[in-house]
Structures are given as structure tokens and as C-alpha cells.
C-alpha positions, 0 to 999 in steps of 0.5 A, spaced: 957 028 568 950 028 570 944 025 565 937 025 565 932 022 561 926 026 558 920 024 554 918 030 549 910 032 551 910 038 546 905 035 540 910 038 535 916 036 538 922 040 538 921 044 533 924 051 531 921 055 537 923 050 543 929 049 539 931 056 539 929 057 547 933 050 548 940 053 545 939 060 549 938 056 555 944 051 554 949 057 552 947 061 559 950 055 562 958 053 563 957 046 562 957 042 555 950 039 554 948 034 549 942 031 547 941 024 545 935 020 541 933 013 542 936 011 536 943 014 538 943 020 534 946 026 538 947 034 538 950 039 542 945 043 545 948 050 543 948 048 536 941 050 533 941 046 526 944 040 530 938 040 535 933 041 529 936 036 525 935 030 530 928 031 528 925 030 535 918 028 535 912 028 541 913 021 545 921 021 543 925 020 549 931 023 549 937 023 554 940 029 556 948 029 558 951 035 562 959 035 563 963 040 566 962 046 570 957 046 575 953 039 573 948 039 579 945 046 578 946 046 570 942 039 570 937 041 574 936 047 570 936 043 564 931 039 567 926 044 569 927 047 562 925 041 559 919 040 563 916 047 562 918 048 554 918 041 551 
């Protein structure tokens, strides 16, 4: 299991467009990706409505957990995705 934390920089947070891109990126990986907010709420990154339901805003810090598959490469890919998109 690999984890990293990321503070959301997009002024609108994770709204529809970045959430859709996140789901697409997560589905392309062979790991289970979970996003957890500071308040303990979490969602599997391949489920669009669950991700949007977290209502992640700018400035929120999320913990991304990568389990199974090639964890090292998939965690790096997710970290790069977050830096470029949210």
C-alpha cells in the first residue's frame, strides 16, 4: 500500500471536470485508488458520483491510497495527475 497527501489547488476544488478526469485516470491503473478527506470521508476514485460527493474544495488536503497492482508506478502516476489537474 502506498499513500500520499495532496492539498487541492484548483480554485473550484474537485468539481465535475477534474472529477471525470480523475475517474478516467484511476480506471486506467491496475490498483485500487481511494481518496480520503481530512474529515474521514472517503471514496474509490473510479466512482464519479462518490468522488463528487466528497465535495472537495480548494485548500482541502486529501490522502490518496494506492493498493494492489504496481503500487509504486500507480502512486507516481496519481501524484502527477493531481499536480497537473487539481
